C-alpha angles and dihedrals in degrees: 000000000000114000103169131041120191123204132193113211116216111064091000110059096013141004142169087273090062093045086254094290131110110268115244093243091055091047090054090049093051091050091053092044091055091045089058090055099256114142112235109212130181117225111186147143090233122101122237094260091057099053111123114244093250089056096041102041104022127220140251110326090009100067121170095031127253123345094244141000128221103190139181092027093305099317098112122030127178147150137189090296094055141262116338099173126036118175113163122180113263111266094237091051091049092051092048093052093049091052089048092053091048092052092044093050096227129134120250137191118219116209119199135148092283096053144269122321130189130223090205145337110251125154093281094052091049091049091052091049090055091046096053098028092235133121115220113212119230117244144172098267096196087055091052090052089070089075129051114291118198104184143005128206113208117202100217131121119263093257088068095056093094092051088055091048090055092048093044107039091157093061138066118238117207133162134215096177140358093262097073144351128229120238117199132164115279090243092057134067139132090275090051088052090048092049089052091050093050092049090048093053099033094242124143127232090244089064096061141099127181136194125207146146111193141068091261089060094059098092091042092056090046093050101053125070093250118027114191122193119201117242088241091053126115122265093254093055093047091051090055095049130095089212136017116213134186127287120288092252092049096060093266093161099049091043090056094044089053090047090060095041096249096125133018 
């Protein structure tokens, strides 16, 4: 019996190929999944302020949005009753990374409770804005560091990830695409967020399924009972999955849910 289903957003629930909205087939599947008593939970690298309306508010038959939200790669988790997991990056670690980015000359995004803020707008930042249809405001990053920060995005190529790992041993470096990598505290991750959600709702790990497409979904798919990679996912994510479904725009999610008998 599956009691909780976890969904990444970009490349899983929506993509540029779906005009960045949830396909109707996936909407219908989510409605039926909830009707059957399965909790539908978002698990994303995005902060709360950057959730698309269809994710935040729901849609016909799925009013009120998802049952719970694991945001900023597991660092802030909440539902309608409030926050149930809160894991910001240590202040000293945040300050150290900001200095590293300044010396390295690469753009970063800072994710806090209020949203995502950019240190600059180089080519990578502009490409990401086009990809997710969102404009990141510029901000004084050192001023933002005075308040809790939950995640950074570093706009460096994949070959620099190991350099960042050596410089930031107290953080986890994951990657959704080649444009940037995510940096979260070492005591946070998508599996940590899922574990907090399961404890919050009294659900066991054996009663879970998850859907993802990117490198930052690998550990999530490995943690749950059934990990499903989207057909449009990257090779690393597919290798980590128990099952590979179709692309997001070709009803990948409903096809997998039917495959495991979770919807008709």
